C-alpha positions as semicolon CSV with decimal commas, in nm:
position;residue;x (nm);y (nm);z (nm)
1;X;11,331;12,908;10,498
2;X;11,706;12,930;10,534
3;X;11,924;12,741;10,288
4;X;12,187;12,641;10,541
5;X;12,238;12,584;10,909
6;X;12,364;12,924;11,011
7;X;12,115;13,016;11,281
8;X;12,129;13,162;11,623
9;X;12,260;12,865;11,813
10;X;12,635;12,805;11,844
11;X;12,810;12,592;11,586
12;X;13,114;12,424;11,740
13;X;13,346;12,132;11,683
14;X;13,222;11,811;11,835
15;X;13,351;11,743;12,182
16;X;13,041;11,552;12,285
17;X;13,067;11,200;12,418
18;X;12,917;10,992;12,143
19;X;12,675;10,706;12,195
20;X;12,869;10,380;12,217
21;X;12,698;10,237;11,908
22;X;12,815;10,532;11,702
23;X;13,171;10,574;11,829
24;X;13,332;10,339;11,580
25;X;13,145;10,483;11,281
26;X;13,227;10,841;11,361
27;X;13,563;10,823;11,530
28;X;13,737;10,972;11,227
29;X;13,470;11,234;11,151
30;X;13,467;11,568;11,325
31;X;13,116;11,702;11,338
32;X;12,999;12,047;11,422
33;X;12,708;12,078;11,657
34;X;12,438;12,328;11,738
35;X;12,238;12,351;12,057
36;X;11,870;12,430;12,092
37;X;11,609;12,395;12,357
38;X;11,392;12,193;12,120
39;X;11,464;12,016;11,790
40;X;11,168;11,901;11,580
41;X;11,212;11,645;11,302
42;X;10,973;11,709;11,015
43;X;10,794;12,021;10,889
44;X;10,448;11,872;10,852
45;X;10,130;11,971;11,037
46;X;10,243;11,813;11,367
47;X;10,599;11,948;11,368
48;X;10,507;12,301;11,260
49;X;10,213;12,322;11,502
50;X;10,445;12,216;11,785
51;X;10,701;12,479;11,680
52;X;10,441;12,757;11,663
53;X;10,291;12,659;11,998
54;X;10,631;12,658;12,169
55;X;10,703;13,010;12,051
56;X;10,355;13,127;12,149
57;X;10,399;12,986;12,500
58;X;10,742;13,148;12,529
59;X;10,606;13,487;12,422
60;X;10,314;13,458;12,666
61;X;10,558;13,379;12,950
62;X;10,809;13,647;12,850
63;X;11,078;13,381;12,810
64;X;11,292;13,251;12,526
65;X;11,271;12,899;12,381
66;X;11,503;12,821;12,088
67;X;11,331;12,593;11,837
68;X;11,481;12,426;11,529
69;X;11,280;12,233;11,268
70;X;11,461;12,013;11,014
71;X;11,286;11,896;10,701
72;X;11,438;11,642;10,462
73;X;11,242;11,771;10,162
74;X;11,384;12,041;9,939
75;X;11,126;12,283;10,080
76;X;10,848;12,276;10,336
77;X;10,559;12,086;10,176
78;X;10,776;11,898;9,922
79;X;10,692;11,562;10,077
80;X;10,341;11,640;10,202
81;X;10,059;11,436;10,052
82;X;9,708;11,414;10,187
83;X;9,351;11,388;10,061
84;X;9,272;11,648;10,199
85;X;8,945;11,741;10,358
86;X;9,058;11,945;10,655
87;X;8,884;11,994;10,987
88;X;8,991;12,331;11,133
89;X;8,944;12,242;11,503
90;X;9,314;12,244;11,598
91;X;9,390;12,540;11,368
92;X;9,115;12,737;11,544
93;X;9,303;12,681;11,871
94;X;9,651;12,750;11,734
95;X;9,567;13,060;11,527
96;X;9,212;13,178;11,605
97;X;9,267;13,459;11,352
98;X;9,373;13,229;11,068
99;X;9,129;13,391;10,825
100;X;9,287;13,732;10,881
101;X;9,628;13,570;10,843
102;X;9,511;13,432;10,505
103;X;9,552;13,062;10,576
104;X;9,490;12,870;10,248
105;X;9,145;12,734;10,342
106;X;8,951;12,857;10,040
107;X;8,695;12,587;9,962
108;X;8,432;12,495;10,221
109;X;8,278;12,150;10,169
110;X;7,944;12,197;9,995
111;X;7,815;11,839;9,965
112;X;7,913;11,477;10,038
113;X;7,832;11,214;9,772
114;X;7,904;10,855;9,879
115;X;7,878;10,562;9,637
116;X;7,918;10,186;9,653
117;X;8,075;10,079;9,323
118;X;7,926;9,739;9,240
119;X;8,112;9,664;8,914
120;X;8,319;9,845;8,651
121;X;7,998;10,013;8,534
122;X;7,739;9,999;8,815
123;X;7,712;10,204;9,135
124;X;7,462;10,281;9,410
125;X;7,452;10,613;9,591
126;X;7,432;10,579;9,971
127;X;7,157;10,792;10,130
128;X;7,297;11,037;10,388
129;X;7,078;10,874;10,652
130;X;7,289;10,555;10,635
131;X;7,632;10,719;10,640
132;X;7,829;10,714;10,970
133;X;7,827;11,063;11,124
134;X;8,204;11,080;11,109
135;X;8,191;11,076;10,727
136;X;7,993;11,400;10,707
137;X;8,205;11,705;10,634
138;X;8,000;12,010;10,725
139;X;8,229;12,289;10,845
140;X;8,537;12,136;10,680
141;X;8,749;12,259;10,390
142;X;8,903;12,101;10,081
143;X;9,266;12,211;10,085
144;X;9,620;12,143;9,973
145;X;9,791;12,028;10,292
146;X;10,130;12,112;10,137
147;X;10,018;12,474;10,100
148;X;9,882;12,481;10,455
149;X;10,222;12,357;10,579
150;X;10,396;12,631;10,381
151;X;10,166;12,884;10,549
152;X;10,233;12,732;10,893
153;X;10,607;12,757;10,824
154;X;10,566;13,129;10,750
155;X;10,385;13,174;11,082
156;X;10,655;12,973;11,262
157;X;10,938;13,178;11,116
158;X;10,749;13,496;11,203
159;X;10,747;13,371;11,564
160;X;11,124;13,307;11,556
161;X;11,144;12,935;11,469
162;X;11,450;12,829;11,267
163;X;11,346;12,601;10,980
164;X;11,605;12,414;10,772
165;X;11,471;12,234;10,463
166;X;11,703;11,998;10,280
167;X;11,847;11,855;10,603
168;X;11,757;11,492;10,659
169;X;11,763;11,369;11,017
170;X;11,950;11,040;10,983
171;X;11,940;10,909;11,339
172;X;11,867;11,002;11,696
173;X;12,157;11,114;11,909
174;X;12,140;10,885;12,213
175;X;12,383;10,907;12,504
176;X;12,531;10,621;12,709
177;X;12,236;10,643;12,951
178;X;11,980;10,583;12,678
179;X;11,865;10,946;12,669
180;X;11,780;11,113;12,336
181;X;11,990;11,429;12,310
182;X;11,896;11,544;11,960
183;X;11,961;11,417;11,609
184;X;12,238;11,373;11,357
185;X;12,174;11,500;11,005
186;X;12,288;11,288;10,713
187;X;12,628;11,324;10,551
188;X;12,631;11,490;10,210
189;X;12,855;11,391;9,920
190;X;12,890;11,018;9,991
191;X;12,915;10,774;9,699
192;X;12,724;10,450;9,649
193;X;12,987;10,251;9,840
194;X;12,975;10,491;10,132
195;X;13,302;10,668;10,055
196;X;13,331;11,049;10,072
197;X;13,330;11,216;9,728
198;X;13,636;11,434;9,689
199;X;13,540;11,800;9,703
200;X;13,175;11,725;9,783
201;X;13,177;11,553;10,120
202;X;13,018;11,740;10,408
203;X;12,966;11,552;10,734
204;X;12,623;11,584;10,893
205;X;12,577;11,799;11,200
206;X;12,467;11,713;11,548
207;X;12,164;11,914;11,649
208;X;12,150;11,882;12,024
209;X;11,839;11,957;12,222
210;X;11,698;11,942;12,570
211;X;11,391;11,782;12,409
212;X;11,345;11,632;12,062
213;X;11,005;11,586;11,897
214;X;10,976;11,339;11,611
215;X;10,717;11,435;11,350
216;X;10,840;11,240;11,049
217;X;10,498;11,123;10,930
218;X;10,372;10,768;10,888
219;X;10,642;10,502;10,939
220;X;10,909;10,760;11,012
221;X;11,241;10,577;11,003
222;X;11,382;10,723;11,327
223;X;11,042;10,684;11,494
224;X;11,048;10,318;11,394
225;X;11,393;10,279;11,554
226;X;11,284;10,454;11,874
227;X;10,971;10,238;11,903
228;X;11,193;9,931;11,880
229;X;11,468;10,059;12,112
230;X;11,237;10,171;12,391
231;X;10,976;9,894;12,329
232;X;10,712;10,164;12,297
233;X;10,466;9,928;12,126
234;X;10,483;9,652;12,387
235;X;10,124;9,711;12,500
236;X;9,976;9,817;12,165
237;X;9,798;9,628;11,889
238;X;9,984;9,597;11,559
239;X;9,981;9,923;11,362
240;X;9,779;9,910;11,039
241;X;9,838;10,102;10,721
242;X;9,693;10,198;10,387
243;X;9,864;10,327;10,074
244;X;9,708;10,641;9,930
245;X;9,773;10,713;9,563
246;X;9,666;11,056;9,447
247;X;9,654;11,276;9,137
248;X;9,561;11,638;9,078
249;X;9,366;11,718;8,760
250;X;9,273;12,036;8,579
251;X;8,919;11,958;8,465
252;X;8,667;12,103;8,223
253;X;8,493;12,397;8,402
254;X;8,153;12,252;8,305
255;X;8,237;11,937;8,506
256;X;8,368;12,119;8,811
257;X;8,160;12,176;9,123
258;X;8,371;12,360;9,383
259;X;8,325;12,212;9,730
260;X;8,193;11,871;9,619
261;X;8,327;11,568;9,810
262;X;8,290;11,222;9,653
263;X;8,382;10,899;9,837
264;X;8,344;10,544;9,707
265;X;8,373;10,191;9,844
266;X;8,364;9,858;9,661
267;X;8,499;9,798;9,308
268;X;8,778;9,752;9,210
269;X;8,848;9,627;9,563
270;X;8,674;9,370;9,783
271;X;8,666;9,241;10,142
272;X;8,990;9,046;10,103
273;X;9,160;9,341;9,941
274;X;8,982;9,641;10,098
275;X;9,001;10,013;10,046
276;X;8,812;10,319;9,926
277;X;8,846;10,630;9,714
278;X;8,811;11,007;9,723
279;X;8,751;11,279;9,467
280;X;8,743;11,639;9,592
281;X;8,666;11,955;9,392
282;X;8,911;12,230;9,486
283;X;8,913;12,588;9,358
284;X;9,042;12,690;9,010
285;X;8,873;12,399;8,826
286;X;9,096;12,143;8,995
287;X;8,999;11,809;9,141
288;X;9,208;11,571;9,348
289;X;9,139;11,203;9,299
290;X;9,284;10,913;9,493
291;X;9,250;10,553;9,603
292;X;9,344;10,423;9,947
293;X;9,422;10,052;9,957
294;X;9,441;9,879;10,290
295;X;9,785;9,721;10,327
296;X;9,622;9,422;10,492
297;X;9,530;9,304;10,139
298;X;9,582;8,932;10,079
299;X;9,642;8,885;9,704
300;X;10,016;8,915;9,625
301;X;9,931;8,978;9,257
302;X;9,751;9,302;9,346
303;X;9,907;9,627;9,227
304;X;9,774;9,934;9,414
305;X;9,890;10,160;9,131
306;X;9,704;9,962;8,866
307;X;9,392;9,936;9,085
308;X;9,393;10,316;9,101
309;X;9,436;10,353;8,726
310;X;9,142;10,127;8,642
311;X;8,925;10,278;8,918
312;X;8,937;10,614;8,736
313;X;8,753;10,458;8,441
314;X;8,439;10,396;8,647
315;X;8,161;10,624;8,513
316;X;8,109;10,784;8,858
317;X;8,471;10,907;8,850
318;X;8,541;10,932;8,477
319;X;8,260;11,185;8,429
320;X;8,469;11,448;8,607
321;X;8,811;11,362;8,457
322;X;8,721;11,316;8,090
323;X;8,867;11,594;7,880
324;X;9,084;11,711;8,171
325;X;9,460;11,709;8,223
326;X;9,655;11,532;8,496
327;X;9,907;11,772;8,656
328;X;10,048;11,592;8,962
329;X;10,097;11,241;9,101
330;X;10,212;11,103;9,436
331;X;10,172;10,826;9,691
332;X;10,204;10,793;10,069
333;X;10,140;10,532;10,335
334;X;9,880;10,613;10,602
335;X;9,872;10,502;10,969
336;X;9,519;10,391;11,041
337;X;9,538;10,159;11,342
338;X;9,407;10,436;11,566
339;X;9,396;10,435;11,945
340;X;9,448;10,060;11,984
341;X;9,774;10,078;11,788
342;X;9,928;10,384;11,950
343;X;10,270;10,313;12,100
344;X;10,386;10,484;12,416
345;X;10,436;10,847;12,323
346;X;10,741;10,938;12,528
347;X;11,094;10,826;12,608
348;X;11,385;10,995;12,788
349;X;11,447;11,324;12,611
350;X;11,163;11,333;12,362
351;X;10,831;11,229;12,218
352;X;10,652;11,106;11,906
353;X;10,385;11,330;11,754
354;X;10,147;11,321;11,456
355;X;10,162;11,024;11,219
356;X;10,504;10,922;11,362
357;X;10,284;10,830;11,660
358;X;9,978;10,729;11,453
359;X;9,704;10,976;11,552
360;X;9,494;10,961;11,232
361;X;9,119;10,926;11,289
362;X;9,025;10,651;11,043
363;X;8,652;10,695;11,105
364;X;8,684;11,047;10,961
365;X;8,965;10,957;10,717
366;X;9,142;11,264;10,857
367;X;9,472;11,301;11,033
368;X;9,583;11,662;10,991
369;X;9,383;11,818;11,276
370;X;9,477;11,530;11,507
371;X;9,845;11,559;11,410
372;X;9,835;11,932;11,483
373;X;9,672;11,877;11,820
374;X;9,927;11,613;11,924
375;X;10,208;11,857;11,834
376;X;10,041;12,133;12,035
377;X;9,997;11,906;12,340
378;X;10,362;11,798;12,322
379;X;10,471;12,162;12,289
380;X;10,269;12,257;12,598
381;X;10,442;11,986;12,801
382;X;10,790;12,082;12,675
383;X;10,727;12,450;12,751
384;X;10,607;12,359;13,101
385;X;10,926;12,156;13,159
386;X;11,154;12,433;13,032
387;X;10,979;12,702;13,236
388;X;11,024;12,481;13,544
389;X;11,398;12,493;13,482
390;X;11,437;12,131;13,370
391;X;11,745;12,066;13,160
392;X;11,593;11,797;12,941
393;X;11,654;11,424;12,913
394;X;11,357;11,336;13,134
395;X;11,032;11,167;13,031
396;X;10,750;11,405;12,934
397;X;10,477;11,230;13,129
398;X;10,269;11,548;13,138
399;X;10,231;11,514;12,757
400;X;10,073;11,171;12,810
401;X;9,843;11,306;13,082
402;X;9,739;11,603;12,869
403;X;9,670;11,374;12,573
404;X;9,442;11,153;12,782
405;X;9,248;11,459;12,899
406;X;9,210;11,613;12,553
407;X;8,948;11,610;12,279
408;X;9,209;11,426;12,069
409;X;9,193;11,123;12,299
410;X;8,814;11,138;12,307
411;X;8,801;11,149;11,927
412;X;9,039;10,856;11,885
413;X;8,854;10,658;12,152
414;X;8,524;10,703;11,968
415;X;8,677;10,578;11,642
416;X;8,881;10,292;11,795
417;X;8,662;10,018;11,644
418;X;8,626;10,158;11,293
419;X;8,920;9,994;11,116
420;X;8,905;9,668;11,313
421;X;8,534;9,633;11,221
422;X;8,613;9,673;10,849
423;X;8,888;9,411;10,876
424;X;8,673;9,165;11,071
425;X;8,334;9,205;10,900
426;X;8,413;9,341;10,551
427;X;8,278;9,653;10,381
428;X;7,905;9,579;10,426
429;X;7,917;9,417;10,772
430;X;8,183;9,659;10,895
431;X;7,989;9,953;10,754
432;X;7,673;9,839;10,938
433;X;7,868;9,797;11,263
434;X;8,024;10,141;11,226
435;X;7,688;10,300;11,152
436;X;7,549;10,155;11,478
437;X;7,867;10,243;11,675
438;X;7,896;10,601;11,543
439;X;7,534;10,708;11,489
440;X;7,362;10,530;11,779
441;X;7,637;10,491;12,044
442;X;7,843;10,798;11,946
443;X;8,153;10,578;11,921
444;X;8,111;10,451;12,276
445;X;7,974;10,102;12,217
446;X;8,068;9,911;12,535
447;X;8,343;9,688;12,392
448;X;8,657;9,721;12,183
449;X;8,748;9,523;11,871
450;X;9,111;9,430;11,814
451;X;9,304;9,340;11,501
452;X;9,642;9,202;11,597
453;X;9,763;9,063;11,262
454;X;10,028;9,292;11,109
455;X;9,974;9,393;10,748
456;X;10,285;9,215;10,621
457;X;10,153;8,880;10,748
458;X;9,827;8,879;10,549
459;X;9,951;8,777;10,204
460;X;9,840;8,447;10,056
461;X;10,085;8,239;9,856
462;X;10,096;8,338;9,490
463;X;9,973;7,989;9,394
464;X;9,663;8,034;9,616
465;X;9,549;8,372;9,485
466;X;9,394;8,466;9,150
467;X;9,609;8,661;8,907
468;X;9,470;9,000;8,808
469;X;9,457;9,108;8,445
470;X;9,499;9,485;8,452
471;X;9,399;9,680;8,140
472;X;9,665;9,879;7,959
473;X;9,657;10,252;8,035
474;X;9,495;10,464;7,768
475;X;9,712;10,774;7,827
476;X;9,402;10,989;7,880
477;X;9,243;10,866;8,207
478;X;9,495;10,598;8,306
479;X;9,874;10,607;8,285
480;X;10,190;10,402;8,341
481;X;10,419;10,423;8,644
482;X;10,713;10,600;8,482
483;X;10,512;10,890;8,341
484;X;10,343;10,917;8,681
485;X;10,672;10,928;8,872
486;X;10,786;11,202;8,633
487;X;10,496;11,418;8,757
488;X;10,605;11,370;9,119
489;X;10,926;11,565;9,043
490;X;11,122;11,296;9,227
491;X;11,496;11,334;9,229
492;X;11,777;11,148;9,406
493;X;12,147;11,186;9,342
494;X;12,230;10,869;9,153
495;X;12,572;10,820;9,310
496;X;12,469;10,800;9,677
497;X;12,407;10,502;9,905
498;X;12,077;10,334;9,825
499;X;11,830;10,433;10,097
500;X;11,623;10,116;10,061
501;X;11,822;9,860;10,257
502;X;11,790;9,483;10,234
503;X;11,871;9,299;10,558
504;X;11,937;8,983;10,354
505;X;11,994;9,045;9,979
506;X;11,907;8,683;9,896
507;X;11,547;8,697;10,028
508;X;11,372;8,868;9,731
509;X;11,477;8,607;9,474
510;X;11,518;8,298;9,689
511;X;11,215;8,340;9,916
512;X;10,970;8,611;9,809
513;X;10,980;8,525;9,439
514;X;10,878;8,156;9,466
515;X;10,631;8,215;9,752
516;X;10,468;8,547;9,657
517;X;10,594;8,622;9,303
518;X;10,797;8,900;9,472
519;X;10,516;9,146;9,552
520;X;10,751;9,447;9,579
521;X;10,735;9,460;9,197
522;X;10,368;9,554;9,231
523;X;10,303;9,723;9,565
524;X;10,562;9,994;9,500
525;X;10,377;10,283;9,328
526;X;10,696;10,412;9,167
527;X;10,848;10,102;9,005
528;X;11,148;10,102;9,239
529;X;11,171;9,723;9,258
530;X;11,219;9,489;8,963
531;X;11,303;9,124;8,919
532;X;11,525;9,109;8,609
533;X;11,690;8,821;8,424
534;X;12,067;8,784;8,404
535;X;12,241;8,664;8,086
536;X;12,260;8,310;8,227
537;X;11,885;8,299;8,291
538;X;11,909;8,350;8,667
539;X;11,707;8,625;8,839
540;X;11,824;8,925;9,034
541;X;11,646;9,190;9,239
542;X;11,702;9,543;9,113
543;X;11,637;9,858;9,322
544;X;11,577;10,177;9,120
545;X;11,609;10,402;9,424
546;X;11,604;10,719;9,212
547;X;11,230;10,663;9,154
548;X;11,136;10,642;9,523
549;X;10,852;10,877;9,628
550;X;10,904;10,802;9,999
551;X;10,570;10,631;10,050
552;X;10,725;10,365;10,288
553;X;10,498;10,084;10,155
554;X;10,794;9,849;10,102
555;X;10,906;9,892;10,463
556;X;10,551;9,807;10,575
557;X;10,429;9,534;10,338
558;X;10,736;9,322;10,261
559;X;10,629;8,975;10,385
560;X;10,983;8,896;10,507
561;X;11,024;9,241;10,670
562;X;11,353;9,252;10,486
563;X;11,333;9,609;10,345
564;X;11,418;9,908;10,562
565;X;11,353;10,260;10,435
566;X;11,603;10,520;10,558
567;X;11,632;10,885;10,463
568;X;11,843;10,961;10,155
569;X;12,050;11,278;10,124
570;X;11,861;11,594;10,211
571;X;11,642;11,732;9,927
572;X;11,606;11,380;9,780
573;X;11,262;11,247;9,699
574;X;10,948;11,401;9,554
575;X;10,884;11,772;9,516
576;X;10,507;11,795;9,528
577;X;10,367;12,131;9,417
578;X;10,044;12,141;9,621
579;X;9,952;11,787;9,734
């Protein structure tokens, strides 16, 4: 991956007519630009699959398509976090010879163990007969998705894709006709007040494209802006989210069973504050362990981080971790609304793909193969448009048509009721419904459930919800936030504009604190937000942006919708080794 934008497309001074909204801001800044056929924002499974597919189509047609991928992380995979049990269906289509190419799929799933945790000590194992078919993992692999993305990037570069890590797409480049013409990367060397640092300031570049694909992952900040601008969600249910908190452990070889998949439901969560866990045995005596908490939870006193820490003490989980060493930590929000929550996929000049769109299959708890497929379908439609001689800026309706005719649509249709059933009927009732829907009707029960309440609107008042007494971490199985954030290798330049923006700075203390005991103090898994006392006894809201692991939970869950996450300088954020 190249360290700087020096690639094959022309770099020139900016003579482009800027979007009206941006003229004032940039009138004094001269920006260089580069031109490509396609710009892709985000080097995750969706973005890299789209890039590879575009180059494959070009080679098959004997034509040239210039493709640029920008990635805000310091390297490909730096910001990737997933369970991850991986279904190879899309990979089989993209690279049928992936085994020969040594894709990092080394651990086939050997067995699924599913438990209902009834209390801090008790559990019941669920017989396979009563598990929804979608939860079975035969033919799947336990992987590091970060490492798979690194491998995909190698394949992409081998095909001629230009990949630029450390460049954060800051906003879409939109012309006066409302057409997306590419992206603008963030300025470097700007101080906290927004002033250029002498000797360090480098203005961001315009990367212009005939078509731009946005693959930023769940709650991508430009994707969020595009959905709003083009009203892409006008016919969709509210999107729903979870927060996944994950650790990697080196465990005692005697406690390791390569290929074992463990899932749990129940304690420490409940129907009002739902979620579930995973523990997967990778190769090299490593396990990954995580808890996914539904962001529709109602108790403002709940701390997802602390729920995860106490969950690890349950005997079903502790038996594997005891005597082991924790080596990595991270957190990420997950789009789980499914088909009912998908916004429109296209707008003039581009499309949303992967989790920027929201293609995760919640019934399988998998989103990598669906993200890859959405990227491949978008790439097919872009290639078709370019080969037809189109100059870009139009709406890629053939992407929408291809999606509706694909196995991806069929899969999402079959799982459309899964999350809504859990929300409406709870873990037991929802589980029974999903068993009937998936195992008897094959996901085609003749009606559709809807859940239209957004996650930020589900909190009870602090006075109406029980406080939760979390045990202190023991430093062996459970840990505090700061030592956890240290393991995420998170880094942000201290003297740069804070990338967690408050629309109204008074809301946290004047509104959220009295109503909800300011839940940002607890739902952030990195301790970014604190309510601290001033010398005169008054309270203020402090943002420790350097700790941010880019999970986006604050942007999703804030009850006042007052926090907006935007990309920091390129390379900022976590540097996950193999999450």
